[in-house]
N, CA, C and O atoms as a Maestro MAE file, in Angstrom:
{
 s_m_m2io_version
 :::
 2.0.0
}

f_m_ct {
 s_m_title
 :::
 protein
 m_atom[336] {
  # First column is atom index #
  i_m_mmod_type
  r_m_x_coord
  r_m_y_coord
  r_m_z_coord
  i_m_residue_number
  s_m_chain_name
  s_m_pdb_residue_name
  s_m_pdb_atom_name
  i_m_atomic_number
  :::
  1 25 -49.289 -298.019 6.229 1 A "VAL " " N  " 7
  2 3 -49.423 -297.995 4.788 1 A "VAL " " CA " 6
  3 2 -48.288 -297.154 4.230 1 A "VAL " " C  " 6
  4 15 -48.051 -296.038 4.691 1 A "VAL " " O  " 8
  5 25 -47.585 -297.691 3.237 2 A "LEU " " N  " 7
  6 3 -46.526 -296.970 2.550 2 A "LEU " " CA " 6
  7 2 -47.097 -296.420 1.258 2 A "LEU " " C  " 6
  8 15 -47.659 -297.162 0.454 2 A "LEU " " O  " 8
  9 25 -46.951 -295.119 1.061 3 A "ILE " " N  " 7
  10 3 -47.458 -294.459 -0.138 3 A "ILE " " CA " 6
  11 2 -46.260 -293.906 -0.899 3 A "ILE " " C  " 6
  12 15 -45.477 -293.126 -0.357 3 A "ILE " " O  " 8
  13 25 -46.120 -294.318 -2.168 4 A "GLU " " N  " 7
  14 3 -44.987 -293.924 -2.987 4 A "GLU " " CA " 6
  15 2 -45.440 -293.032 -4.130 4 A "GLU " " C  " 6
  16 15 -46.485 -293.265 -4.737 4 A "GLU " " O  " 8
  17 25 -44.642 -292.005 -4.420 5 A "GLY " " N  " 7
  18 3 -44.874 -291.139 -5.567 5 A "GLY " " CA " 6
  19 2 -43.728 -291.272 -6.548 5 A "GLY " " C  " 6
  20 15 -42.576 -291.442 -6.148 5 A "GLY " " O  " 8
  21 25 -44.045 -291.196 -7.844 6 A "HIS " " N  " 7
  22 3 -43.055 -291.359 -8.905 6 A "HIS " " CA " 6
  23 2 -43.296 -290.322 -9.995 6 A "HIS " " C  " 6
  24 15 -44.387 -289.763 -10.110 6 A "HIS " " O  " 8
  25 25 -42.254 -290.072 -10.796 7 A "THR " " N  " 7
  26 3 -42.371 -289.192 -11.955 7 A "THR " " CA " 6
  27 2 -41.697 -289.849 -13.151 7 A "THR " " C  " 6
  28 15 -41.060 -290.895 -13.026 7 A "THR " " O  " 8
  29 25 -41.849 -289.219 -14.311 8 A "ASP " " N  " 7
  30 3 -41.090 -289.644 -15.479 8 A "ASP " " CA " 6
  31 2 -39.712 -288.970 -15.436 8 A "ASP " " C  " 6
  32 15 -39.332 -288.391 -14.418 8 A "ASP " " O  " 8
  33 25 -38.981 -289.048 -16.523 9 A "ASN " " N  " 7
  34 3 -37.626 -288.508 -16.558 9 A "ASN " " CA " 6
  35 2 -37.538 -287.088 -17.092 9 A "ASN " " C  " 6
  36 15 -36.442 -286.534 -17.178 9 A "ASN " " O  " 8
  37 25 -38.657 -286.490 -17.451 10 A "VAL " " N  " 7
  38 3 -38.642 -285.137 -18.003 10 A "VAL " " CA " 6
  39 2 -38.513 -284.136 -16.851 10 A "VAL " " C  " 6
  40 15 -39.350 -284.118 -15.948 10 A "VAL " " O  " 8
  41 25 -37.459 -283.299 -16.881 11 A "PRO " " N  " 7
  42 3 -37.300 -282.315 -15.797 11 A "PRO " " CA " 6
  43 2 -38.523 -281.407 -15.706 11 A "PRO " " C  " 6
  44 15 -39.063 -280.964 -16.720 11 A "PRO " " O  " 8
  45 25 -38.942 -281.142 -14.491 12 A "ILE " " N  " 7
  46 3 -40.116 -280.304 -14.279 12 A "ILE " " CA " 6
  47 2 -39.762 -278.842 -14.558 12 A "ILE " " C  " 6
  48 15 -38.704 -278.356 -14.158 12 A "ILE " " O  " 8
  49 25 -40.650 -278.169 -15.238 13 A "ALA " " N  " 7
  50 3 -40.464 -276.751 -15.540 13 A "ALA " " CA " 6
  51 2 -41.521 -275.977 -14.769 13 A "ALA " " C  " 6
  52 15 -42.565 -275.622 -15.317 13 A "ALA " " O  " 8
  53 25 -41.250 -275.722 -13.515 14 A "HIS " " N  " 7
  54 3 -42.224 -275.076 -12.635 14 A "HIS " " CA " 6
  55 2 -41.478 -274.127 -11.712 14 A "HIS " " C  " 6
  56 15 -40.375 -274.431 -11.260 14 A "HIS " " O  " 8
  57 25 -42.069 -273.002 -11.441 15 A "SER " " N  " 7
  58 3 -41.369 -272.007 -10.623 15 A "SER " " CA " 6
  59 2 -41.427 -272.301 -9.122 15 A "SER " " C  " 6
  60 15 -40.602 -271.785 -8.368 15 A "SER " " O  " 8
  61 25 -42.373 -273.109 -8.682 16 A "ILE " " N  " 7
  62 3 -42.507 -273.392 -7.254 16 A "ILE " " CA " 6
  63 2 -41.935 -274.762 -6.911 16 A "ILE " " C  " 6
  64 15 -41.236 -274.907 -5.908 16 A "ILE " " O  " 8
  65 25 -42.221 -275.763 -7.727 17 A "ILE " " N  " 7
  66 3 -41.721 -277.117 -7.487 17 A "ILE " " CA " 6
  67 2 -40.342 -277.222 -8.127 17 A "ILE " " C  " 6
  68 15 -40.192 -277.011 -9.330 17 A "ILE " " O  " 8
  69 25 -39.339 -277.548 -7.321 18 A "ALA " " N  " 7
  70 3 -37.950 -277.467 -7.775 18 A "ALA " " CA " 6
  71 2 -37.474 -278.664 -8.594 18 A "ALA " " C  " 6
  72 15 -36.557 -278.523 -9.403 18 A "ALA " " O  " 8
  73 25 -38.078 -279.843 -8.403 19 A "SER " " N  " 7
  74 3 -37.527 -281.029 -9.059 19 A "SER " " CA " 6
  75 2 -38.571 -282.136 -9.136 19 A "SER " " C  " 6
  76 15 -39.613 -282.076 -8.484 19 A "SER " " O  " 8
  77 25 -38.269 -283.150 -9.947 20 A "ASN " " N  " 7
  78 3 -39.134 -284.325 -10.011 20 A "ASN " " CA " 6
  79 2 -39.189 -285.043 -8.666 20 A "ASN " " C  " 6
  80 15 -40.215 -285.617 -8.300 20 A "ASN " " O  " 8
  81 25 -38.092 -285.005 -7.945 21 A "TRP " " N  " 7
  82 3 -38.060 -285.620 -6.624 21 A "TRP " " CA " 6
  83 2 -39.094 -284.958 -5.710 21 A "TRP " " C  " 6
  84 15 -39.860 -285.640 -5.030 21 A "TRP " " O  " 8
  85 25 -39.106 -283.629 -5.704 22 A "GLU " " N  " 7
  86 3 -40.085 -282.906 -4.887 22 A "GLU " " CA " 6
  87 2 -41.504 -283.195 -5.371 22 A "GLU " " C  " 6
  88 15 -42.404 -283.404 -4.556 22 A "GLU " " O  " 8
  89 25 -41.712 -283.210 -6.681 23 A "LEU " " N  " 7
  90 3 -43.032 -283.489 -7.235 23 A "LEU " " CA " 6
  91 2 -43.531 -284.865 -6.808 23 A "LEU " " C  " 6
  92 15 -44.704 -285.023 -6.472 23 A "LEU " " O  " 8
  93 25 -42.648 -285.858 -6.819 24 A "SER " " N  " 7
  94 3 -43.068 -287.204 -6.429 24 A "SER " " CA " 6
  95 2 -43.463 -287.259 -4.953 24 A "SER " " C  " 6
  96 15 -44.375 -287.998 -4.582 24 A "SER " " O  " 8
  97 25 -42.782 -286.484 -4.114 25 A "GLY " " N  " 7
  98 3 -43.156 -286.406 -2.705 25 A "GLY " " CA " 6
  99 2 -44.522 -285.763 -2.523 25 A "GLY " " C  " 6
  100 15 -45.323 -286.204 -1.700 25 A "GLY " " O  " 8
  101 25 -44.778 -284.717 -3.298 26 A "ILE " " N  " 7
  102 3 -46.082 -284.053 -3.257 26 A "ILE " " CA " 6
  103 2 -47.175 -285.016 -3.709 26 A "ILE " " C  " 6
  104 15 -48.253 -285.070 -3.117 26 A "ILE " " O  " 8
  105 25 -46.892 -285.761 -4.747 27 A "ARG " " N  " 7
  106 3 -47.852 -286.744 -5.259 27 A "ARG " " CA " 6
  107 2 -48.215 -287.756 -4.165 27 A "ARG " " C  " 6
  108 15 -49.389 -288.071 -3.971 27 A "ARG " " O  " 8
  109 25 -47.214 -288.256 -3.461 28 A "ALA " " N  " 7
  110 3 -47.461 -289.212 -2.376 28 A "ALA " " CA " 6
  111 2 -48.240 -288.553 -1.238 28 A "ALA " " C  " 6
  112 15 -49.138 -289.165 -0.660 28 A "ALA " " O  " 8
  113 25 -47.896 -287.316 -0.921 29 A "ALA " " N  " 7
  114 3 -48.582 -286.614 0.169 29 A "ALA " " CA " 6
  115 2 -50.054 -286.397 -0.146 29 A "ALA " " C  " 6
  116 15 -50.898 -286.488 0.746 29 A "ALA " " O  " 8
  117 25 -50.369 -286.113 -1.400 30 A "ARG " " N  " 7
  118 3 -51.780 -285.932 -1.789 30 A "ARG " " CA " 6
  119 2 -52.571 -287.226 -1.589 30 A "ARG " " C  " 6
  120 15 -53.716 -287.194 -1.137 30 A "ARG " " O  " 8
  121 25 -51.968 -288.347 -1.922 31 A "ILE " " N  " 7
  122 3 -52.649 -289.629 -1.704 31 A "ILE " " CA " 6
  123 2 -52.845 -289.862 -0.208 31 A "ILE " " C  " 6
  124 15 -53.894 -290.352 0.210 31 A "ILE " " O  " 8
  125 25 -51.848 -289.516 0.597 32 A "ALA " " N  " 7
  126 3 -51.971 -289.657 2.055 32 A "ALA " " CA " 6
  127 2 -53.131 -288.815 2.576 32 A "ALA " " C  " 6
  128 15 -53.859 -289.247 3.470 32 A "ALA " " O  " 8
  129 25 -53.307 -287.618 2.025 33 A "GLN " " N  " 7
  130 3 -54.420 -286.766 2.449 33 A "GLN " " CA " 6
  131 2 -55.764 -287.428 2.148 33 A "GLN " " C  " 6
  132 15 -56.706 -287.306 2.930 33 A "GLN " " O  " 8
  133 25 -55.851 -288.115 1.040 34 A "ILE " " N  " 7
  134 3 -57.088 -288.830 0.710 34 A "ILE " " CA " 6
  135 2 -57.329 -289.934 1.732 34 A "ILE " " C  " 6
  136 15 -58.455 -290.130 2.189 34 A "ILE " " O  " 8
  137 25 -56.266 -290.657 2.089 35 A "PHE " " N  " 7
  138 3 -56.401 -291.701 3.109 35 A "PHE " " CA " 6
  139 2 -56.912 -291.108 4.420 35 A "PHE " " C  " 6
  140 15 -57.737 -291.720 5.098 35 A "PHE " " O  " 8
  141 25 -56.428 -289.928 4.776 36 A "GLU " " N  " 7
  142 3 -56.884 -289.277 6.008 36 A "GLU " " CA " 6
  143 2 -58.380 -289.003 5.974 36 A "GLU " " C  " 6
  144 15 -59.057 -289.125 6.995 36 A "GLU " " O  " 8
  145 25 -58.903 -288.631 4.805 37 A "THR " " N  " 7
  146 3 -60.345 -288.367 4.709 37 A "THR " " CA " 6
  147 2 -61.161 -289.634 4.910 37 A "THR " " C  " 6
  148 15 -62.349 -289.565 5.222 37 A "THR " " O  " 8
  149 25 -60.525 -290.800 4.733 38 A "TYR " " N  " 7
  150 3 -61.187 -292.079 4.956 38 A "TYR " " CA " 6
  151 2 -60.908 -292.627 6.357 38 A "TYR " " C  " 6
  152 15 -61.200 -293.790 6.635 38 A "TYR " " O  " 8
  153 25 -60.344 -291.799 7.238 39 A "GLY " " N  " 7
  154 3 -60.214 -292.188 8.628 39 A "GLY " " CA " 6
  155 2 -58.855 -292.717 9.054 39 A "GLY " " C  " 6
  156 15 -58.681 -293.073 10.220 39 A "GLY " " O  " 8
  157 25 -57.896 -292.779 8.155 40 A "PHE " " N  " 7
  158 3 -56.559 -293.223 8.552 40 A "PHE " " CA " 6
  159 2 -55.890 -292.142 9.389 40 A "PHE " " C  " 6
  160 15 -56.007 -290.953 9.092 40 A "PHE " " O  " 8
  161 25 -55.202 -292.555 10.414 41 A "ASN " " N  " 7
  162 3 -54.429 -291.645 11.249 41 A "ASN " " CA " 6
  163 2 -53.081 -291.414 10.585 41 A "ASN " " C  " 6
  164 15 -52.540 -292.314 9.942 41 A "ASN " " O  " 8
  165 25 -52.537 -290.213 10.738 42 A "LYS " " N  " 7
  166 3 -51.237 -289.910 10.137 42 A "LYS " " CA " 6
  167 2 -50.158 -290.892 10.581 42 A "LYS " " C  " 6
  168 15 -49.222 -291.170 9.832 42 A "LYS " " O  " 8
  169 25 -50.287 -291.413 11.791 43 A "SER " " N  " 7
  170 3 -49.281 -292.355 12.286 43 A "SER " " CA " 6
  171 2 -49.325 -293.694 11.547 43 A "SER " " C  " 6
  172 15 -48.408 -294.504 11.677 43 A "SER " " O  " 8
  173 25 -50.386 -293.928 10.774 44 A "GLN " " N  " 7
  174 3 -50.507 -295.155 9.993 44 A "GLN " " CA " 6
  175 2 -49.928 -295.005 8.582 44 A "GLN " " C  " 6
  176 15 -49.848 -295.979 7.834 44 A "GLN " " O  " 8
  177 25 -49.530 -293.795 8.226 45 A "LEU " " N  " 7
  178 3 -49.133 -293.495 6.852 45 A "LEU " " CA " 6
  179 2 -47.673 -293.080 6.766 45 A "LEU " " C  " 6
  180 15 -47.183 -292.306 7.589 45 A "LEU " " O  " 8
  181 25 -46.994 -293.598 5.774 46 A "THR " " N  " 7
  182 3 -45.623 -293.202 5.466 46 A "THR " " CA " 6
  183 2 -45.579 -292.844 3.989 46 A "THR " " C  " 6
  184 15 -46.084 -293.591 3.152 46 A "THR " " O  " 8
  185 25 -44.977 -291.704 3.664 47 A "ILE " " N  " 7
  186 3 -44.865 -291.315 2.257 47 A "ILE " " CA " 6
  187 2 -43.400 -291.285 1.844 47 A "ILE " " C  " 6
  188 15 -42.506 -291.020 2.648 47 A "ILE " " O  " 8
  189 25 -43.187 -291.566 0.559 48 A "ILE " " N  " 7
  190 3 -41.841 -291.509 0.004 48 A "ILE " " CA " 6
  191 2 -41.943 -291.035 -1.446 48 A "ILE " " C  " 6
  192 15 -42.842 -291.444 -2.181 48 A "ILE " " O  " 8
  193 25 -41.026 -290.180 -1.839 49 A "GLY " " N  " 7
  194 3 -40.962 -289.706 -3.220 49 A "GLY " " CA " 6
  195 2 -39.716 -290.260 -3.892 49 A "GLY " " C  " 6
  196 15 -38.598 -290.046 -3.423 49 A "GLY " " O  " 8
  197 25 -39.914 -290.965 -4.982 50 A "TRP " " N  " 7
  198 3 -38.795 -291.589 -5.697 50 A "TRP " " CA " 6
  199 2 -38.340 -290.770 -6.904 50 A "TRP " " C  " 6
  200 15 -37.314 -291.085 -7.507 50 A "TRP " " O  " 8
  201 25 -39.082 -289.730 -7.261 51 A "GLY " " N  " 7
  202 3 -38.722 -288.990 -8.467 51 A "GLY " " CA " 6
  203 2 -38.734 -289.904 -9.675 51 A "GLY " " C  " 6
  204 15 -39.645 -290.713 -9.846 51 A "GLY " " O  " 8
  205 25 -37.715 -289.770 -10.512 52 A "GLU " " N  " 7
  206 3 -37.619 -290.588 -11.724 52 A "GLU " " CA " 6
  207 2 -36.743 -291.826 -11.550 52 A "GLU " " C  " 6
  208 15 -36.390 -292.476 -12.534 52 A "GLU " " O  " 8
  209 25 -36.383 -292.162 -10.294 53 A "THR " " N  " 7
  210 3 -35.389 -293.215 -10.053 53 A "THR " " CA " 6
  211 2 -35.900 -294.643 -10.188 53 A "THR " " C  " 6
  212 15 -35.096 -295.570 -10.284 53 A "THR " " O  " 8
  213 25 -37.215 -294.846 -10.197 54 A "LYS " " N  " 7
  214 3 -37.753 -296.210 -10.272 54 A "LYS " " CA " 6
  215 2 -38.859 -296.292 -11.323 54 A "LYS " " C  " 6
  216 15 -40.026 -296.487 -10.985 54 A "LYS " " O  " 8
  217 25 -38.490 -296.144 -12.598 55 A "PRO " " N  " 7
  218 3 -39.530 -296.204 -13.633 55 A "PRO " " CA " 6
  219 2 -40.139 -297.597 -13.731 55 A "PRO " " C  " 6
  220 15 -39.455 -298.605 -13.555 55 A "PRO " " O  " 8
  221 25 -41.418 -297.630 -14.010 56 A "GLU " " N  " 7
  222 3 -42.116 -298.903 -14.215 56 A "GLU " " CA " 6
  223 2 -41.801 -299.458 -15.603 56 A "GLU " " C  " 6
  224 15 -41.679 -300.669 -15.787 56 A "GLU " " O  " 8
  225 25 -41.673 -298.561 -16.566 57 A "VAL " " N  " 7
  226 3 -41.332 -298.909 -17.952 57 A "VAL " " CA " 6
  227 2 -40.291 -297.901 -18.438 57 A "VAL " " C  " 6
  228 15 -40.173 -296.824 -17.854 57 A "VAL " " O  " 8
  229 25 -39.528 -298.221 -19.495 58 A "PRO " " N  " 7
  230 3 -38.504 -297.280 -19.984 58 A "PRO " " CA " 6
  231 2 -39.118 -295.953 -20.432 58 A "PRO " " C  " 6
  232 15 -40.133 -295.938 -21.128 58 A "PRO " " O  " 8
  233 25 -38.504 -294.849 -20.032 59 A "ASN " " N  " 7
  234 3 -38.970 -293.525 -20.436 59 A "ASN " " CA " 6
  235 2 -38.576 -293.184 -21.872 59 A "ASN " " C  " 6
  236 15 -39.242 -292.387 -22.532 59 A "ASN " " O  " 8
  237 25 -37.493 -293.788 -22.348 60 A "THR " " N  " 7
  238 3 -36.977 -293.488 -23.685 60 A "THR " " CA " 6
  239 2 -36.691 -294.774 -24.448 60 A "THR " " C  " 6
  240 15 -36.551 -295.850 -23.867 60 A "THR " " O  " 8
  241 25 -36.609 -294.627 -25.777 61 A "ASP " " N  " 7
  242 3 -36.240 -295.783 -26.602 61 A "ASP " " CA " 6
  243 2 -34.722 -295.900 -26.671 61 A "ASP " " C  " 6
  244 15 -34.014 -295.153 -25.997 61 A "ASP " " O  " 8
  245 25 -34.220 -296.820 -27.470 62 A "GLY " " N  " 7
  246 3 -32.790 -297.050 -27.582 62 A "GLY " " CA " 6
  247 2 -32.004 -295.866 -28.105 62 A "GLY " " C  " 6
  248 15 -30.789 -295.800 -27.921 62 A "GLY " " O  " 8
  249 25 -32.676 -294.930 -28.755 63 A "ASN " " N  " 7
  250 3 -32.023 -293.726 -29.271 63 A "ASN " " CA " 6
  251 2 -32.152 -292.535 -28.324 63 A "ASN " " C  " 6
  252 15 -31.740 -291.425 -28.664 63 A "ASN " " O  " 8
  253 25 -32.722 -292.758 -27.137 64 A "GLY " " N  " 7
  254 3 -32.889 -291.672 -26.167 64 A "GLY " " CA " 6
  255 2 -34.093 -290.783 -26.424 64 A "GLY " " C  " 6
  256 15 -34.225 -289.722 -25.814 64 A "GLY " " O  " 8
  257 25 -34.975 -291.210 -27.326 65 A "VAL " " N  " 7
  258 3 -36.179 -290.445 -27.634 65 A "VAL " " CA " 6
  259 2 -37.279 -290.838 -26.650 65 A "VAL " " C  " 6
  260 15 -37.514 -292.020 -26.401 65 A "VAL " " O  " 8
  261 25 -37.948 -289.827 -26.096 66 A "GLY " " N  " 7
  262 3 -39.007 -290.083 -25.129 66 A "GLY " " CA " 6
  263 2 -40.144 -290.901 -25.712 66 A "GLY " " C  " 6
  264 15 -40.505 -290.749 -26.879 66 A "GLY " " O  " 8
  265 25 -40.700 -291.767 -24.883 67 A "ILE " " N  " 7
  266 3 -41.869 -292.573 -25.243 67 A "ILE " " CA " 6
  267 2 -43.034 -292.046 -24.390 67 A "ILE " " C  " 6
  268 15 -43.175 -292.431 -23.230 67 A "ILE " " O  " 8
  269 25 -43.867 -291.166 -24.967 68 A "PRO " " N  " 7
  270 3 -44.913 -290.505 -24.181 68 A "PRO " " CA " 6
  271 2 -45.814 -291.436 -23.378 68 A "PRO " " C  " 6
  272 15 -46.124 -291.135 -22.225 68 A "PRO " " O  " 8
  273 25 -46.244 -292.561 -23.953 69 A "LEU " " N  " 7
  274 3 -47.123 -293.469 -23.208 69 A "LEU " " CA " 6
  275 2 -46.404 -294.061 -22.000 69 A "LEU " " C  " 6
  276 15 -46.994 -294.197 -20.928 69 A "LEU " " O  " 8
  277 25 -45.141 -294.410 -22.170 70 A "ASN " " N  " 7
  278 3 -44.369 -294.936 -21.044 70 A "ASN " " CA " 6
  279 2 -44.141 -293.862 -19.992 70 A "ASN " " C  " 6
  280 15 -44.257 -294.129 -18.796 70 A "ASN " " O  " 8
  281 25 -43.819 -292.650 -20.428 71 A "GLN " " N  " 7
  282 3 -43.608 -291.561 -19.479 71 A "GLN " " CA " 6
  283 2 -44.872 -291.320 -18.657 71 A "GLN " " C  " 6
  284 15 -44.798 -291.061 -17.456 71 A "GLN " " O  " 8
  285 25 -46.024 -291.405 -19.305 72 A "ALA " " N  " 7
  286 3 -47.290 -291.236 -18.580 72 A "ALA " " CA " 6
  287 2 -47.468 -292.331 -17.526 72 A "ALA " " C  " 6
  288 15 -47.945 -292.054 -16.425 72 A "ALA " " O  " 8
  289 25 -47.089 -293.571 -17.852 73 A "LYS " " N  " 7
  290 3 -47.194 -294.664 -16.886 73 A "LYS " " CA " 6
  291 2 -46.274 -294.444 -15.685 73 A "LYS " " C  " 6
  292 15 -46.582 -294.878 -14.575 73 A "LYS " " O  " 8
  293 25 -45.160 -293.778 -15.906 74 A "ASN " " N  " 7
  294 3 -44.192 -293.554 -14.825 74 A "ASN " " CA " 6
  295 2 -44.579 -292.401 -13.914 74 A "ASN " " C  " 6
  296 15 -44.001 -292.255 -12.837 74 A "ASN " " O  " 8
  297 25 -45.533 -291.586 -14.312 75 A "ARG " " N  " 7
  298 3 -46.037 -290.513 -13.445 75 A "ARG " " CA " 6
  299 2 -47.169 -291.108 -12.614 75 A "ARG " " C  " 6
  300 15 -48.329 -291.105 -13.027 75 A "ARG " " O  " 8
  301 25 -46.815 -291.615 -11.444 76 A "ARG " " N  " 7
  302 3 -47.804 -292.372 -10.684 76 A "ARG " " CA " 6
  303 2 -47.573 -292.252 -9.187 76 A "ARG " " C  " 6
  304 15 -46.505 -291.850 -8.725 76 A "ARG " " O  " 8
  305 25 -48.590 -292.608 -8.464 77 A "GLY " " N  " 7
  306 3 -48.514 -292.750 -7.026 77 A "GLY " " CA " 6
  307 2 -49.265 -294.015 -6.661 77 A "GLY " " C  " 6
  308 15 -50.288 -294.326 -7.271 77 A "GLY " " O  " 8
  309 25 -48.785 -294.729 -5.702 78 A "PHE " " N  " 7
  310 3 -49.501 -295.930 -5.284 78 A "PHE " " CA " 6
  311 2 -49.191 -296.224 -3.830 78 A "PHE " " C  " 6
  312 15 -48.313 -295.609 -3.225 78 A "PHE " " O  " 8
  313 25 -49.917 -297.161 -3.290 79 A "PHE " " N  " 7
  314 3 -49.737 -297.508 -1.882 79 A "PHE " " CA " 6
  315 2 -49.676 -299.008 -1.728 79 A "PHE " " C  " 6
  316 15 -50.149 -299.760 -2.580 79 A "PHE " " O  " 8
  317 25 -49.092 -299.426 -0.637 80 A "LYS " " N  " 7
  318 3 -49.061 -300.846 -0.276 80 A "LYS " " CA " 6
  319 2 -49.012 -300.961 1.230 80 A "LYS " " C  " 6
  320 15 -48.469 -300.102 1.926 80 A "LYS " " O  " 8
  321 25 -49.584 -302.029 1.708 81 A "LYS " " N  " 7
  322 3 -49.599 -302.266 3.137 81 A "LYS " " CA " 6
  323 2 -48.243 -302.836 3.572 81 A "LYS " " C  " 6
  324 15 -47.691 -303.727 2.926 81 A "LYS " " O  " 8
  325 25 -47.728 -302.309 4.667 82 A "TYR " " N  " 7
  326 3 -46.516 -302.868 5.236 82 A "TYR " " CA " 6
  327 2 -46.763 -304.315 5.637 82 A "TYR " " C  " 6
  328 15 -47.866 -304.660 6.060 82 A "TYR " " O  " 8
  329 25 -45.761 -305.153 5.509 83 A "LYS " " N  " 7
  330 3 -45.890 -306.521 6.012 83 A "LYS " " CA " 6
  331 2 -45.756 -306.489 7.527 83 A "LYS " " C  " 6
  332 15 -44.907 -305.784 8.072 83 A "LYS " " O  " 8
  333 25 -46.594 -307.249 8.191 84 A "ASP " " N  " 7
  334 3 -46.561 -307.307 9.656 84 A "ASP " " CA " 6
  335 2 -45.410 -308.142 10.147 84 A "ASP " " C  " 6
  336 15 -45.232 -308.298 11.355 84 A "ASP " " O  " 8
  :::
 }
 m_bond[335] {
  # First column is bond index #
  i_m_from
  i_m_to
  i_m_order
  :::
  1 1 2 1
  2 2 3 1
  3 3 4 2
  4 3 5 1
  5 5 6 1
  6 6 7 1
  7 7 8 2
  8 7 9 1
  9 9 10 1
  10 10 11 1
  11 11 12 2
  12 11 13 1
  13 13 14 1
  14 14 15 1
  15 15 16 2
  16 15 17 1
  17 17 18 1
  18 18 19 1
  19 19 20 2
  20 19 21 1
  21 21 22 1
  22 22 23 1
  23 23 24 2
  24 23 25 1
  25 25 26 1
  26 26 27 1
  27 27 28 2
  28 27 29 1
  29 29 30 1
  30 30 31 1
  31 31 32 2
  32 31 33 1
  33 33 34 1
  34 34 35 1
  35 35 36 2
  36 35 37 1
  37 37 38 1
  38 38 39 1
  39 39 40 2
  40 39 41 1
  41 41 42 1
  42 42 43 1
  43 43 44 2
  44 43 45 1
  45 45 46 1
  46 46 47 1
  47 47 48 2
  48 47 49 1
  49 49 50 1
  50 50 51 1
  51 51 52 2
  52 51 53 1
  53 53 54 1
  54 54 55 1
  55 55 56 2
  56 55 57 1
  57 57 58 1
  58 58 59 1
  59 59 60 2
  60 59 61 1
  61 61 62 1
  62 62 63 1
  63 63 64 2
  64 63 65 1
  65 65 66 1
  66 66 67 1
  67 67 68 2
  68 67 69 1
  69 69 70 1
  70 70 71 1
  71 71 72 2
  72 71 73 1
  73 73 74 1
  74 74 75 1
  75 75 76 2
  76 75 77 1
  77 77 78 1
  78 78 79 1
  79 79 80 2
  80 79 81 1
  81 81 82 1
  82 82 83 1
  83 83 84 2
  84 83 85 1
  85 85 86 1
  86 86 87 1
  87 87 88 2
  88 87 89 1
  89 89 90 1
  90 90 91 1
  91 91 92 2
  92 91 93 1
  93 93 94 1
  94 94 95 1
  95 95 96 2
  96 95 97 1
  97 97 98 1
  98 98 99 1
  99 99 100 2
  100 99 101 1
  101 101 102 1
  102 102 103 1
  103 103 104 2
  104 103 105 1
  105 105 106 1
  106 106 107 1
  107 107 108 2
  108 107 109 1
  109 109 110 1
  110 110 111 1
  111 111 112 2
  112 111 113 1
  113 113 114 1
  114 114 115 1
  115 115 116 2
  116 115 117 1
  117 117 118 1
  118 118 119 1
  119 119 120 2
  120 119 121 1
  121 121 122 1
  122 122 123 1
  123 123 124 2
  124 123 125 1
  125 125 126 1
  126 126 127 1
  127 127 128 2
  128 127 129 1
  129 129 130 1
  130 130 131 1
  131 131 132 2
  132 131 133 1
  133 133 134 1
  134 134 135 1
  135 135 136 2
  136 135 137 1
  137 137 138 1
  138 138 139 1
  139 139 140 2
  140 139 141 1
  141 141 142 1
  142 142 143 1
  143 143 144 2
  144 143 145 1
  145 145 146 1
  146 146 147 1
  147 147 148 2
  148 147 149 1
  149 149 150 1
  150 150 151 1
  151 151 152 2
  152 151 153 1
  153 153 154 1
  154 154 155 1
  155 155 156 2
  156 155 157 1
  157 157 158 1
  158 158 159 1
  159 159 160 2
  160 159 161 1
  161 161 162 1
  162 162 163 1
  163 163 164 2
  164 163 165 1
  165 165 166 1
  166 166 167 1
  167 167 168 2
  168 167 169 1
  169 169 170 1
  170 170 171 1
  171 171 172 2
  172 171 173 1
  173 173 174 1
  174 174 175 1
  175 175 176 2
  176 175 177 1
  177 177 178 1
  178 178 179 1
  179 179 180 2
  180 179 181 1
  181 181 182 1
  182 182 183 1
  183 183 184 2
  184 183 185 1
  185 185 186 1
  186 186 187 1
  187 187 188 2
  188 187 189 1
  189 189 190 1
  190 190 191 1
  191 191 192 2
  192 191 193 1
  193 193 194 1
  194 194 195 1
  195 195 196 2
  196 195 197 1
  197 197 198 1
  198 198 199 1
  199 199 200 2
  200 199 201 1
  201 201 202 1
  202 202 203 1
  203 203 204 2
  204 203 205 1
  205 205 206 1
  206 206 207 1
  207 207 208 2
  208 207 209 1
  209 209 210 1
  210 210 211 1
  211 211 212 2
  212 211 213 1
  213 213 214 1
  214 214 215 1
  215 215 216 2
  216 215 217 1
  217 217 218 1
  218 218 219 1
  219 219 220 2
  220 219 221 1
  221 221 222 1
  222 222 223 1
  223 223 224 2
  224 223 225 1
  225 225 226 1
  226 226 227 1
  227 227 228 2
  228 227 229 1
  229 229 230 1
  230 230 231 1
  231 231 232 2
  232 231 233 1
  233 233 234 1
  234 234 235 1
  235 235 236 2
  236 235 237 1
  237 237 238 1
  238 238 239 1
  239 239 240 2
  240 239 241 1
  241 241 242 1
  242 242 243 1
  243 243 244 2
  244 243 245 1
  245 245 246 1
  246 246 247 1
  247 247 248 2
  248 247 249 1
  249 249 250 1
  250 250 251 1
  251 251 252 2
  252 251 253 1
  253 253 254 1
  254 254 255 1
  255 255 256 2
  256 255 257 1
  257 257 258 1
  258 258 259 1
  259 259 260 2
  260 259 261 1
  261 261 262 1
  262 262 263 1
  263 263 264 2
  264 263 265 1
  265 265 266 1
  266 266 267 1
  267 267 268 2
  268 267 269 1
  269 269 270 1
  270 270 271 1
  271 271 272 2
  272 271 273 1
  273 273 274 1
  274 274 275 1
  275 275 276 2
  276 275 277 1
  277 277 278 1
  278 278 279 1
  279 279 280 2
  280 279 281 1
  281 281 282 1
  282 282 283 1
  283 283 284 2
  284 283 285 1
  285 285 286 1
  286 286 287 1
  287 287 288 2
  288 287 289 1
  289 289 290 1
  290 290 291 1
  291 291 292 2
  292 291 293 1
  293 293 294 1
  294 294 295 1
  295 295 296 2
  296 295 297 1
  297 297 298 1
  298 298 299 1
  299 299 300 2
  300 299 301 1
  301 301 302 1
  302 302 303 1
  303 303 304 2
  304 303 305 1
  305 305 306 1
  306 306 307 1
  307 307 308 2
  308 307 309 1
  309 309 310 1
  310 310 311 1
  311 311 312 2
  312 311 313 1
  313 313 314 1
  314 314 315 1
  315 315 316 2
  316 315 317 1
  317 317 318 1
  318 318 319 1
  319 319 320 2
  320 319 321 1
  321 321 322 1
  322 322 323 1
  323 323 324 2
  324 323 325 1
  325 325 326 1
  326 326 327 1
  327 327 328 2
  328 327 329 1
  329 329 330 1
  330 330 331 1
  331 331 332 2
  332 331 333 1
  333 333 334 1
  334 334 335 1
  335 335 336 2
  :::
 }
}
């Protein structure tokens, strides 16, 4: 199972988490931990953090102004089964 984490384009302002890239990795890892509680072995799980590099919808409008609803959609984690 491939588990992906994503963020919006707003730089993270946190003293421990250094970047959106790191945050997206943490997001994916948390989902992997949930899978483990359901009996998945770590060897069945792969995590990847994309940061803000693969938005589902545009983070900003044509003038560069943030679109809060879109930014919220881009803060996500999801999983998919590898093709055999």
